[in-house]
N, CA, C and O of each residue as an XYZ file, in Angstrom:
784
protein
N      15.905    -93.852     83.345
C      17.331    -93.106     83.862
C      17.907    -92.963     82.750
O      18.695    -92.034     82.925
N      18.040    -93.535     81.092
C      18.487    -92.902     80.013
C      18.255    -91.924     79.493
O      18.844    -91.469     78.513
N      17.041    -91.285     80.281
C      16.371    -90.080     79.373
C      17.558    -89.190     80.429
O      18.468    -88.409     80.153
N      17.101    -89.675     81.570
C      18.086    -87.992     82.448
C      19.379    -88.205     82.128
O      20.058    -87.201     81.915
N      19.963    -89.433     82.027
C      21.697    -88.958     81.678
C      21.568    -88.349     80.131
O      22.364    -87.588     79.581
N      20.342    -88.901     79.592
C      20.708    -88.285     78.105
C      20.726    -86.274     78.576
O      21.596    -85.433     78.348
N      19.760    -86.182     79.076
C      19.248    -85.109     79.825
C      20.929    -84.421     79.985
O      21.576    -83.780     79.157
N      21.266    -84.821     81.284
C      22.306    -84.080     81.888
C      23.400    -84.216     80.432
O      23.872    -83.160     80.012
N      23.700    -85.303     79.837
C      24.765    -84.639     79.147
C      24.578    -84.038     78.099
O      25.545    -83.370     77.733
N      23.701    -84.014     77.465
C      22.677    -82.609     76.276
C      23.494    -81.478     77.448
O      24.586    -80.942     77.261
N      22.488    -81.302     78.825
C      23.030    -80.174     79.286
C      24.546    -79.746     79.635
O      24.965    -78.590     79.684
N      25.159    -80.739     79.830
C      26.535    -80.182     79.631
C      27.028    -79.565     78.528
O      27.437    -78.435     78.265
N      26.835    -80.973     77.733
C      27.565    -80.530     76.372
C      27.168    -79.066     75.709
O      27.996    -78.619     74.915
N      25.940    -78.247     75.965
C      25.282    -77.563     75.801
C      26.098    -76.319     76.791
O      26.747    -75.340     76.422
N      25.904    -76.606     77.597
C      26.859    -75.719     78.506
C      27.964    -74.941     78.463
O      28.220    -73.843     78.958
N      29.012    -76.225     77.310
C      30.310    -75.985     77.758
C      30.546    -74.579     76.662
O      31.238    -73.628     77.023
N      29.785    -74.627     75.144
C      29.824    -73.927     74.349
C      29.475    -72.065     74.707
O      29.842    -71.131     73.993
N      28.496    -71.942     76.308
C      27.944    -70.387     76.686
C      29.145    -70.285     78.021
O      29.033    -69.516     78.976
N      30.021    -71.031     77.857
C      31.102    -70.245     78.849
C      31.239    -68.749     78.530
O      31.547    -68.692     77.339
N      31.162    -67.648     78.985
C      31.363    -66.506     78.942
C      32.821    -65.950     78.528
O      33.520    -65.589     79.474
N      33.409    -65.828     77.126
C      34.519    -65.497     76.937
C      34.831    -64.160     76.820
O      35.614    -63.956     75.892
N      34.525    -63.257     77.383
C      34.376    -61.549     77.203
C      35.255    -61.428     78.333
O      35.165    -62.396     79.088
N      36.140    -60.481     78.717
C      36.800    -60.172     79.254
C      36.542    -58.862     80.164
O      35.431    -58.332     80.113
N      37.477    -58.371     80.934
C      36.619    -56.938     81.733
C      37.194    -56.184     81.285
O      38.289    -56.451     80.790
N      36.603    -54.747     81.281
C      36.968    -53.476     80.377
C      38.157    -53.750     80.921
O      38.530    -54.535     81.793
N      39.015    -52.453     79.813
C      40.172    -52.249     80.285
C      40.599    -50.700     79.936
O      41.180    -50.290     78.932
N      40.105    -49.936     81.134
C      39.709    -49.150     80.738
C      40.996    -48.207     82.084
O      41.711    -48.773     82.911
N      40.852    -46.530     81.805
C      41.970    -46.503     83.038
C      40.985    -45.080     83.712
O      40.094    -44.781     82.918
N      40.994    -44.431     84.647
C      40.255    -43.062     85.375
C      41.099    -42.183     84.147
O      40.403    -41.310     83.630
N      42.558    -42.304     83.594
C      42.632    -41.329     83.249
C      42.434    -40.652     82.190
O      42.913    -39.551     81.920
N      41.266    -41.711     81.160
C      41.192    -41.199     80.049
C      39.351    -40.766     80.730
O      38.451    -41.061     79.944
N      39.022    -40.274     81.764
C      38.130    -39.917     81.762
C      37.946    -38.789     83.295
O      36.940    -38.195     83.681
N      39.564    -38.830     83.986
C      39.479    -37.529     84.718
C      39.161    -36.134     84.232
O      38.487    -35.441     84.995
N      39.560    -35.593     83.027
C      40.144    -35.048     82.074
C      40.926    -34.342     82.791
O      40.446    -33.243     83.069
N      41.983    -34.551     83.214
C      43.176    -33.500     83.719
C      44.254    -33.481     82.543
O      44.560    -34.507     81.935
N      44.860    -32.100     82.247
C      45.459    -31.696     81.605
C      45.870    -30.634     81.078
O      44.954    -30.117     80.437
N      46.992    -29.939     81.027
C      47.238    -28.373     80.869
C      46.322    -27.404     80.467
O      46.348    -26.291     80.994
N      45.251    -27.777     79.318
C      45.071    -26.642     79.050
C      42.974    -27.046     79.342
O      42.059    -26.404     78.828
N      42.852    -28.097     80.164
C      41.229    -28.569     80.754
C      40.554    -27.488     81.348
O      41.222    -26.947     82.230
N      39.816    -27.163     81.216
C      38.503    -25.960     81.975
C      37.315    -26.787     81.478
O      37.229    -27.671     80.626
N      36.255    -26.093     82.453
C      34.886    -26.551     82.410
C      33.895    -25.570     82.273
O      34.598    -24.596     82.003
N      32.595    -25.115     82.275
C      31.613    -24.443     83.305
C      30.602    -24.978     83.358
O      29.982    -25.475     82.418
N      30.156    -24.925     85.048
C      29.434    -25.605     85.786
C      27.654    -24.944     85.534
O      27.530    -24.197     84.563
N      26.685    -25.157     86.175
C      26.029    -24.305     87.200
C      25.958    -25.512     88.203
O      26.033    -26.734     88.070
N      25.745    -24.479     89.481
C      25.355    -25.284     90.609
C      24.060    -25.122     91.343
O      23.101    -24.374     91.155
N      24.191    -25.591     91.797
C      22.832    -24.902     92.758
C      22.109    -26.046     94.366
O      22.196    -27.267     94.240
N      21.776    -25.737     95.065
C      21.017    -25.867     96.324
C      20.208    -26.362     95.665
O      19.624    -25.742     94.775
N      19.925    -27.936     96.029
C      18.582    -28.876     95.020
C      17.447    -28.400     95.638
O      17.438    -28.552     96.860
N      16.191    -27.701     94.991
C      14.883    -27.247     95.267
C      13.997    -28.056     94.489
O      13.610    -27.924     93.328
N      13.659    -29.254     95.691
C      12.778    -30.094     95.520
C      11.436    -29.635     94.873
O      10.661    -30.455     94.382
N      11.211    -28.409     94.887
C      10.026    -28.112     94.124
C      10.462    -27.768     92.798
O       9.370    -27.377     92.386
N      11.154    -27.636     91.925
C      12.215    -27.938     90.672
C      12.327    -28.818     90.095
O      13.221    -29.546     90.526
N      11.673    -29.282     88.985
C      11.606    -30.750     88.241
C      12.975    -30.662     87.461
O      13.284    -29.518     87.125
N      14.016    -31.864     87.048
C      15.120    -32.076     86.755
C      15.119    -31.105     85.154
O      15.871    -30.238     84.709
N      13.988    -31.714     84.681
C      13.259    -30.997     83.179
C      13.645    -29.475     83.170
O      14.319    -28.881     82.329
N      13.031    -28.967     84.355
C      13.056    -27.191     83.814
C      14.536    -26.799     84.031
O      15.123    -25.972     83.334
N      15.035    -27.419     84.982
C      16.591    -27.258     85.234
C      17.456    -27.279     84.209
O      18.290    -26.404     83.977
N      17.240    -28.456     83.466
C      17.590    -28.670     82.035
C      17.656    -28.170     81.244
O      18.722    -28.237     80.631
N      16.279    -27.110     80.578
C      15.833    -26.423     79.531
C      15.791    -24.938     79.957
O      15.304    -24.114     79.184
N      16.336    -24.528     81.284
C      16.266    -22.830     81.451
C      17.908    -22.777     81.413
O      18.768    -23.404     82.030
N      17.957    -21.782     80.445
C      19.267    -21.025     80.234
C      20.016    -20.983     81.450
O      19.193    -20.887     82.360
N      21.717    -21.019     82.121
C      22.094    -20.344     82.837
C      22.165    -19.096     82.608
O      21.989    -18.587     81.501
N      22.548    -18.236     84.099
C      23.017    -16.850     84.052
C      24.448    -17.051     83.857
O      25.325    -17.681     84.448
N      24.394    -16.422     82.994
C      25.984    -16.310     83.148
C      26.992    -15.771     84.030
O      28.197    -15.994     83.915
N      26.346    -14.913     85.087
C      27.534    -14.559     85.924
C      27.161    -15.636     87.091
O      28.122    -15.922     87.804
N      26.060    -16.215     87.375
C      26.061    -17.224     88.392
C      27.334    -18.577     87.816
O      27.706    -19.454     88.596
N      27.744    -18.505     86.625
C      27.812    -19.893     86.274
C      29.442    -20.165     86.653
O      30.234    -19.272     86.353
N      29.801    -21.037     87.119
C      31.126    -21.914     87.819
C      31.672    -22.091     86.699
O      31.192    -22.909     85.915
N      33.360    -20.989     86.230
C      34.295    -21.285     85.717
C      35.620    -22.307     86.421
O      36.402    -22.275     87.371
N      35.282    -23.151     85.309
C      36.696    -24.116     86.290
C      38.032    -24.728     85.393
O      38.007    -25.265     84.286
N      39.149    -24.459     86.243
C      40.140    -24.625     85.215
C      41.110    -25.580     86.066
O      41.405    -25.184     87.193
N      41.528    -26.564     85.709
C      42.732    -27.759     86.161
C      44.276    -26.958     85.825
O      44.861    -26.778     84.757
N      44.701    -26.501     87.530
C      45.483    -25.647     87.999
C      46.952    -26.942     87.781
O      48.014    -26.351     87.583
N      47.023    -27.742     87.790
C      47.818    -29.166     88.443
C      47.485    -29.452     89.359
O      46.651    -29.013     90.151
N      48.738    -30.990     89.311
C      48.258    -31.676     91.135
C      47.042    -31.915     91.060
O      46.448    -31.739     92.124
N      46.260    -32.345     89.976
C      44.974    -32.695     90.544
C      44.030    -31.596     91.233
O      43.227    -31.898     92.116
N      44.148    -30.695     90.897
C      43.393    -29.983     91.605
C      42.098    -28.562     90.661
O      42.411    -27.809     89.740
N      41.141    -28.642     91.147
C      40.628    -27.956     89.974
C      39.974    -26.721     90.654
O      39.144    -26.723     91.564
N      40.589    -25.566     89.948
C      39.880    -24.535     90.827
C      38.969    -23.480     90.132
O      39.187    -22.943     89.046
N      37.746    -23.254     91.085
C      36.692    -23.092     90.765
C      36.869    -21.151     91.292
O      37.569    -20.565     92.118
N      35.715    -20.672     90.184
C      35.834    -19.132     90.234
C      34.092    -18.771     89.938
O      33.711    -19.542     89.057
N      33.335    -18.159     90.246
C      32.125    -17.444     90.112
C      32.045    -16.358     89.156
O      32.360    -15.246     89.581
N      31.680    -16.467     87.936
C      31.469    -14.946     86.865
C      31.338    -15.543     85.398
O      30.979    -16.669     85.053
N      31.804    -14.261     84.504
C      31.259    -14.275     83.412
C      32.979    -15.089     82.546
O      32.997    -15.727     81.493
N      34.113    -14.778     83.382
C      35.220    -14.934     83.064
C      36.475    -15.746     83.899
O      37.104    -14.866     84.487
N      37.090    -17.100     84.181
C      37.487    -17.577     85.192
C      38.506    -16.154     85.262
O      37.742    -15.319     85.746
N      39.194    -15.799     85.139
C      40.576    -15.009     84.822
C      40.243    -13.550     85.870
O      41.039    -12.917     86.564
N      38.606    -13.315     85.635
C      38.264    -12.518     86.853
C      37.214    -12.990     87.713
O      36.736    -12.214     88.541
N      36.846    -14.039     87.625
C      35.884    -14.509     88.174
C      36.485    -14.332     90.213
O      37.685    -14.287     90.484
N      35.353    -14.261     91.363
C      35.486    -14.642     92.118
C      35.860    -15.952     93.030
O      35.102    -16.894     92.798
N      36.646    -16.158     93.803
C      37.296    -17.577     94.142
C      35.811    -18.058     94.806
O      35.039    -17.417     95.519
N      35.720    -19.473     94.274
C      34.255    -20.134     94.873
C      34.516    -21.640     95.390
O      33.707    -22.375     95.958
N      35.825    -21.901     95.052
C      35.862    -23.540     95.818
C      37.248    -23.979     94.935
O      37.804    -23.219     94.142
N      37.816    -25.770     95.326
C      38.419    -26.243     95.129
C      38.284    -27.245     94.970
O      37.405    -27.610     95.750
N      38.755    -28.351     94.170
C      38.345    -29.943     94.467
C      39.710    -30.743     93.705
O      39.926    -30.749     92.493
N      40.513    -31.374     94.723
C      41.512    -32.100     94.395
C      41.630    -33.278     94.625
O      41.299    -33.704     95.731
N      42.108    -34.081     93.695
C      42.359    -35.291     93.898
C      43.717    -36.066     93.179
O      44.497    -35.637     92.329
N      43.671    -37.209     93.789
C      45.072    -38.013     93.629
C      44.765    -39.479     93.189
O      43.951    -40.320     93.571
N      45.832    -39.449     92.142
C      45.431    -41.088     91.357
C      47.164    -41.574     91.883
O      48.256    -41.015     91.790
N      46.473    -43.520     92.726
C      47.918    -43.799     92.592
C      47.163    -45.444     91.680
O      46.930    -45.605     90.482
N      47.011    -46.191     92.589
C      46.209    -47.123     92.552
C      44.675    -47.178     92.485
O      43.955    -47.929     91.826
N      44.191    -45.650     93.801
C      43.009    -45.704     93.185
C      43.045    -44.066     92.846
O      44.059    -43.417     92.587
N      41.785    -43.610     92.910
C      41.755    -41.944     92.611
C      40.750    -41.814     93.747
O      39.645    -42.319     93.947
N      41.575    -40.895     94.473
C      40.556    -40.726     95.729
C      40.654    -38.867     95.592
O      41.406    -38.315     94.789
N      39.651    -38.054     96.636
C      39.163    -36.772     96.343
C      40.173    -36.332     97.813
O      39.939    -36.960     98.846
N      41.123    -35.394     97.823
C      41.861    -35.386     98.942
C      41.559    -33.653     99.255
O      42.114    -33.127    100.220
N      40.721    -32.921     98.429
C      40.646    -31.783     99.424
C      38.867    -31.364     98.461
O      38.495    -31.853     97.394
N      38.154    -30.382     99.300
C      36.884    -30.192     98.766
C      36.577    -28.916     99.483
O      36.433    -29.047    100.699
N      36.439    -27.660     98.976
C      35.581    -26.363     99.339
C      34.987    -26.313     98.075
O      35.525    -25.708     97.149
N      33.722    -27.009     97.939
C      32.467    -26.641     96.942
C      30.618    -26.355     97.375
O      30.254    -26.754     98.481
N      30.133    -26.036     96.943
C      28.915    -25.925     97.310
C      29.120    -25.492     99.050
O      29.838    -24.599     99.503
N      28.218    -26.465     99.815
C      27.977    -26.806    101.099
C      28.866    -27.429    101.919
O      28.822    -27.509    103.146
N      29.956    -28.017    100.901
C      30.860    -28.953    101.491
C      33.103    -27.903    101.783
O      33.925    -27.197    101.199
N      32.872    -28.574    102.960
C      34.488    -28.106    103.178
C      35.031    -29.451    103.944
O      34.271    -30.132    104.632
N      36.497    -29.788    103.750
C      37.022    -30.385    104.113
C      38.227    -30.995    103.446
O      38.373    -30.686    102.263
N      39.029    -31.723    103.928
C      40.380    -32.266    103.200
C      40.350    -33.932    103.984
O      39.630    -34.323    104.902
N      41.288    -34.579    103.311
C      41.326    -36.430    103.566
C      42.120    -37.331    102.263
O      42.708    -36.870    101.284
N      41.948    -38.442    102.563
C      41.969    -39.047    101.741
C      40.658    -40.492    101.270
O      40.571    -41.587    101.825
N      40.058    -40.119    100.449
C      38.932    -40.266    100.218
C      38.762    -41.072     99.314
O      37.709    -40.653     98.832
N      39.195    -42.393     98.426
C      38.798    -43.241     97.033
C      37.234    -43.310     96.328
O      36.162    -43.694     96.796
N      37.532    -42.866     95.244
C      36.393    -42.711     94.983
C      36.096    -44.090     94.461
O      35.135    -44.856     94.525
N      37.309    -44.109     93.912
C      37.882    -45.962     92.965
C      38.499    -45.969     92.891
O      39.242    -45.071     93.286
N      38.985    -47.355     92.094
C      40.274    -47.700     91.718
C      40.951    -47.197     90.154
O      40.062    -47.165     89.302
N      42.255    -46.825     89.646
C      42.624    -46.248     88.746
C      41.858    -46.954     87.420
O      41.386    -46.275     86.508
N      41.794    -48.920     87.471
C      41.034    -49.215     86.634
C      39.634    -49.183     87.001
O      39.543    -49.670     88.128
N      38.732    -48.900     86.648
C      37.241    -48.685     87.401
C      36.359    -50.001     86.667
O      36.387    -49.888     85.441
N      35.760    -50.943     87.034
C      34.881    -51.564     86.901
C      33.741    -52.061     87.364
O      33.594    -52.500     88.505
N      32.770    -52.008     86.381
C      31.437    -51.835     87.232
C      31.141    -52.890     88.191
O      30.983    -54.079     87.915
N      31.052    -52.123     89.823
C      30.362    -53.097     90.555
C      31.552    -53.002     91.822
O      31.319    -53.165     93.019
N      32.724    -52.728     91.273
C      33.946    -52.131     92.293
C      33.512    -51.438     93.060
O      32.802    -50.472     92.782
N      33.994    -51.934     94.698
C      33.348    -50.985     95.844
C      34.698    -50.579     97.323
O      35.187    -51.512     97.960
N      34.892    -49.835     97.472
C      35.609    -49.214     98.391
C      35.108    -48.847     99.829
O      33.939    -48.588    100.117
N      36.054    -48.862    100.588
C      35.525    -48.752    101.830
C      36.479    -48.088    102.571
O      37.435    -48.845    102.738
N      36.678    -46.856    103.167
C      37.734    -46.559    104.244
C      37.068    -46.062    105.231
O      36.089    -45.451    104.803
N      37.162    -46.039    106.530
C      36.891    -45.249    107.821
C      35.963    -44.457    107.573
O      36.113    -43.251    107.381
N      34.145    -45.505    107.542
C      32.893    -44.617    107.222
C      32.806    -44.102    105.818
O      31.716    -43.650    105.466
N      33.554    -44.105    105.179
C      33.432    -43.843    103.618
C      33.033    -45.159    102.415
O      33.755    -46.112    102.124
N      31.772    -44.860    101.913
C      32.348    -46.122    101.047
C      32.005    -45.532     99.592
O      31.312    -44.523     99.717
N      32.272    -45.845     98.268
C      31.952    -45.593     97.243
C      31.935    -46.879     96.361
O      32.450    -47.981     96.549
N      31.100    -46.336     95.234
C      30.681    -47.881     94.775
C      30.751    -47.340     93.201
O      30.380    -46.197     92.934
N      31.350    -48.413     91.987
C      31.670    -48.070     90.663
C      30.228    -48.276     90.171
O      29.467    -49.098     90.681
N      29.876    -47.396     89.044
C      28.993    -47.528     87.662
C      29.116    -47.472     86.711
O      29.351    -46.325     86.329
N      29.068    -48.555     85.609
C      29.603    -48.124     84.714
C      28.344    -47.885     83.908
O      27.280    -48.111     84.485
N      28.299    -47.291     82.156
C      27.386    -47.236     81.081
C      26.172    -46.585     81.798
O      25.104    -47.082     81.442
N      26.090    -45.762     82.564
C      25.109    -45.012     82.805
C      24.649    -44.014     81.860
O      25.564    -43.372     81.345
N      23.891    -43.821     81.624
C      23.215    -42.272     80.425
C      23.160    -41.573     81.347
O      22.546    -41.890     82.366
N      23.900    -40.264     81.178
C      23.693    -39.093     82.232
C      23.542    -38.034     81.516
O      24.376    -37.825     80.635
N      22.468    -37.122     81.710
C      22.307    -36.230     81.089
C      22.470    -34.228     81.922
O      21.933    -33.764     82.928
N      23.228    -33.717     81.123
C      23.434    -32.292     81.963
C      22.898    -31.540     80.787
O      22.281    -32.111     79.888
N      23.213    -29.859     80.805
C      22.384    -28.768     80.095
C      23.823    -29.184     79.170
O      23.854    -28.094     78.598
N      24.485    -29.586     78.851
C      25.663    -29.367     77.783
C      24.537    -31.122     76.965
O      23.874    -30.772     75.989
N      24.437    -32.092     77.184
C      24.115    -33.107     76.468
C      23.882    -34.232     77.375
O      23.714    -34.169     78.593
N      23.897    -35.602     76.387
C      24.082    -36.802     76.793
C      25.580    -37.135     76.935
O      26.419    -36.539     76.259
N      25.800    -37.780     77.533
C      26.745    -38.609     77.907
C      26.957    -40.557     78.490
O      26.846    -40.960     79.648
N      27.174    -41.139     77.638
C      26.768    -42.669     78.089
C      28.159    -42.843     77.901
O      28.033    -43.819     77.162
N      29.014    -42.735     77.950
C      30.816    -43.465     77.979
C      30.942    -42.680     79.566
O      31.192    -41.481     79.686
N      30.764    -43.414     80.465
C      30.932    -42.712     82.108
C      31.369    -43.677     82.732
O      31.472    -44.858     82.397
N      31.722    -42.971     83.987
C      32.307    -43.838     85.142
C      31.325    -42.889     86.073
O      31.099    -41.681     86.004
N      30.841    -43.884     86.950
C      30.194    -42.895     87.833
C      30.755    -43.629     89.221
O      30.894    -44.849     89.318
N      31.074    -42.607     90.350
C      31.288    -42.973     91.785
C      29.905    -42.579     92.599
O      29.417    -41.465     92.792
N      29.483    -43.783     92.976
C      28.520    -43.237     94.241
C      28.875    -43.449     95.183
O      29.028    -44.649     95.415
N      29.252    -42.383     96.388
C      29.787    -42.809     97.294
C      28.552    -42.136     98.552
O      27.485    -41.618     98.224
N      28.949    -42.279     99.742
C      28.136    -42.762    101.177
C      28.975    -42.098    101.998
O      30.134    -41.934    101.618
N      28.585    -41.630    103.179
C      29.316    -41.868    104.683
C      29.634    -40.277    105.048
O      30.005    -39.486    104.182
N      29.429    -39.881    106.544
C      30.147    -38.802    106.571
C      31.372    -38.450    106.411
O      31.492    -37.311    106.861
N      32.380    -38.853    105.990
C      34.027    -38.271    105.939
C      34.165    -37.156    104.705
O      35.164    -36.438    104.642
N      33.060    -37.065    103.706
C      33.192    -35.894    102.643
C      32.205    -35.711    102.093
O      31.179    -36.099    102.652
N      32.129    -35.194    101.066
C      31.071    -34.881    100.081
C      30.262    -36.453     99.451
O      30.562    -36.763     98.298
N      29.214    -37.439    100.268
C      28.407    -37.572     99.607
C      27.573    -37.543     98.296
O      27.081    -36.464     97.964
N      27.388    -38.570     97.576
C      26.832    -38.475     96.081
C      27.401    -39.119     95.199
O      28.204    -40.047     95.285
N      26.949    -38.585     94.297
C      27.050    -39.251     92.868
C      28.057    -38.552     91.804
O      27.598    -37.611     91.155
N      29.287    -38.918     91.602
C      30.314    -38.367     90.847
C      30.502    -38.929     89.327
O      31.079    -39.974     89.028
N      29.989    -38.157     88.583
C      30.367    -38.689     86.564
C      31.210    -38.168     85.977
O      31.311    -36.967     85.728
N      32.060    -39.203     85.630
C      33.123    -38.639     85.098
C      33.112    -39.244     83.362
O      32.951    -40.448     83.165
N      33.259    -38.478     82.436
C      32.837    -38.527     80.696
C      34.352    -38.724     80.276
O      35.240    -37.893     80.465
N      34.511    -40.069     79.622
C      35.708    -40.267     78.669
C      35.820    -39.166     78.176
O      34.761    -38.738     77.716
N      37.128    -38.173     78.025
C      37.645    -37.478     77.302
C      37.092    -35.914     77.982
O      37.540    -34.876     77.495
N      36.346    -35.879     78.842
C      35.638    -34.449     79.094
C      36.270    -34.450     80.445
O      37.073    -33.540     80.653
N      36.060    -35.276     81.364
C      36.171    -35.386     82.909
C      34.549    -35.177     83.829
O      33.435    -35.610     83.533
N      34.896    -34.527     84.750
C      34.127    -34.298     85.622
C      32.487    -33.803     84.902
O      32.360    -32.578     84.890
N      31.290    -34.570     84.334
C      30.553    -33.553     83.850
C      29.126    -33.062     84.909
O      28.298    -32.179     84.684
N      29.248    -34.170     86.312
C      28.387    -33.908     87.092
C      28.484    -34.297     88.418
O      29.440    -35.065     88.534
N      27.704    -34.032     89.857
C      28.211    -34.425     91.115
C      26.804    -34.551     91.361
O      26.281    -33.804     90.534
N      25.959    -35.062     92.012
C      24.677    -34.655     92.525
C      24.228    -35.716     93.934
O      24.123    -36.942     93.971
N      24.025    -34.664     95.037
C      23.675    -35.127     96.571
C      22.177    -34.626     96.566
O      21.501    -33.893     95.845
N      21.983    -35.355     97.694
C      20.579    -34.996     98.176
C      20.714    -33.270     98.073
O      19.805    -32.591     97.598
N      21.881    -32.735     98.550
C      21.173    -31.244     98.926
C      22.305    -30.220     98.035
O      22.404    -29.052     98.411
N      22.980    -30.604     97.085
C      23.090    -29.559     96.184
C      24.037    -30.859     94.731
O      24.638    -31.930     94.820
N      23.592    -29.752     93.371
C      24.221    -30.283     92.106
C      25.416    -29.120     91.759
O      25.730    -27.983     92.109
N      26.023    -30.568     90.502
C      26.858    -29.213     89.820
C      27.238    -30.245     88.505
O      28.136    -31.087     88.500
N      26.283    -29.928     87.388
C      26.315    -30.057     86.161
C      26.509    -29.156     85.705
O      26.133    -28.011     85.953
N      27.668    -29.923     84.331
C      28.424    -29.459     82.966
C      27.492    -28.369     81.901
O      26.485    -28.813     81.349
N      27.840    -27.229     81.726
C      27.508    -26.635     81.037
C      28.090    -26.283     79.788
O      27.444    -25.625     78.973
N      29.186    -26.639     79.579
C      30.159    -26.775     78.420
C      31.638    -26.765     78.940
O      32.048    -26.220     79.964
N      32.514    -27.648     77.806
C      33.377    -28.071     78.554
C      34.477    -26.878     77.765
O      35.204    -27.118     76.801
N      34.372    -25.867     78.324
C      35.584    -24.858     78.224
C      35.164    -23.858     79.269
O      35.871    -22.878     79.504
């Protein structure tokens, strides 16, 4: 019995020092969405071809005329144009986001997706494992996942893994100080080529 009491006392003293003192990250989606008056991005997009390996897509130079040139035009809206320059490119789509306590997708017209609504991707202060659900739409926040695009590697990212029929299901990836660097779904992908 003395051995048992000593073991319990030893474990309780040992456990006292092992209590986690780490605080949750204090980050804001504003550091990741990239929305500012001068923001622009260049993406390659594709309907997913299961016969093509990811490595081949990442190593193959994109066709300049087929690239998507995107500019932030205010009020959470990204204007997509296809061509060698945004100014004279063909209108190819729009993504619109809204930020209050949640970071939400409100309009989408890109790749095979068209629609509008209020689809929360995540909270204004995203934390690993946070989940939001709204009318058949579910998104989970993932932090510190390394992501590779044609442009490079990103390891300080916020990802929103979303499912449901209300909007474009897939994984939305935003990198610190850059914005949207990739979107991947079962049938469409969008990948950053350059942050200009």
